[in-house]
C-alpha positions as CSV (number, residue, x, y, z in Angstrom):
1,X,14.4,-16.0,46.5
2,X,15.6,-17.8,43.4
3,X,16.1,-16.4,39.9
4,X,13.1,-16.3,37.6
5,X,13.4,-15.9,33.8
6,X,12.1,-12.6,32.3
7,X,9.6,-14.6,30.3
8,X,8.2,-16.2,33.4
9,X,8.1,-12.9,35.3
10,X,6.3,-11.0,32.6
11,X,3.9,-13.9,32.0
12,X,3.0,-13.9,35.7
13,X,2.5,-10.1,35.5
14,X,0.2,-10.5,32.5
15,X,-1.8,-13.2,34.3
16,X,-2.4,-10.7,37.1
17,X,-3.4,-7.9,34.7
18,X,-0.3,-5.8,35.2
19,X,0.4,-5.8,31.5
20,X,-2.4,-3.3,30.9
21,X,-1.1,-1.0,33.6
22,X,2.4,-1.2,32.1
23,X,0.9,-0.3,28.7
24,X,-0.8,2.7,30.1
25,X,2.2,3.7,32.2
26,X,4.8,3.3,29.5
27,X,2.7,4.7,26.6
28,X,3.7,8.4,27.0
29,X,7.5,7.7,27.0
30,X,7.1,5.1,24.2
31,X,5.1,7.6,22.1
32,X,7.9,10.2,22.6
33,X,10.6,7.7,21.5
34,X,8.6,6.7,18.4
35,X,8.0,10.3,17.4
36,X,11.8,11.0,17.6
37,X,13.0,7.7,16.0
38,X,10.6,6.8,13.2
39,X,11.2,9.9,11.1
40,X,15.0,9.2,11.2
41,X,14.8,5.6,10.1
42,X,16.0,4.6,6.6
43,X,13.5,3.2,4.1
44,X,14.1,-0.4,5.1
45,X,14.7,-1.0,8.8
46,X,13.8,-3.6,11.4
47,X,12.8,-3.3,15.0
48,X,13.0,-6.4,17.3
49,X,10.5,-5.6,20.0
50,X,9.7,-7.7,23.0
51,X,6.0,-7.4,22.6
52,X,4.6,-8.2,26.0
53,X,0.8,-8.2,25.4
54,X,1.5,-6.9,21.8
55,X,0.3,-3.3,22.3
56,X,3.5,-1.7,20.8
57,X,3.6,-4.0,17.8
58,X,-0.1,-3.2,17.1
59,X,0.7,0.5,17.3
60,X,3.7,0.3,15.0
61,X,1.5,-1.7,12.5
62,X,-0.7,1.5,12.1
63,X,2.2,3.4,10.5
64,X,2.1,3.6,6.7
65,X,5.7,2.5,6.3
66,X,5.3,-0.6,8.5
67,X,4.7,-3.4,6.2
68,X,6.0,-6.5,7.8
69,X,4.3,-7.1,11.1
70,X,3.3,-10.7,11.4
71,X,-0.4,-11.2,12.0
72,X,0.4,-13.7,14.8
73,X,2.2,-10.9,16.7
74,X,-0.7,-8.4,16.7
75,X,-3.6,-10.7,17.6
76,X,-5.0,-10.2,21.1
77,X,-4.5,-13.3,23.2
């Protein structure tokens, strides 16, 4: 089996609908990480997040102190 790029791998998973399962499966641990990390962030901070289907970026966009999420990153595709 040859090597496949992460982009191609995750894209194929999304085409099969696995992205929704990953969102559901990862949500509890991600929620925990957010609850621990966001309160400790300084006023101006940046997160570079591989957005997959965009669910985490859309979630972070709901926080009052999140002011710079690009619209193109939160649209459902």
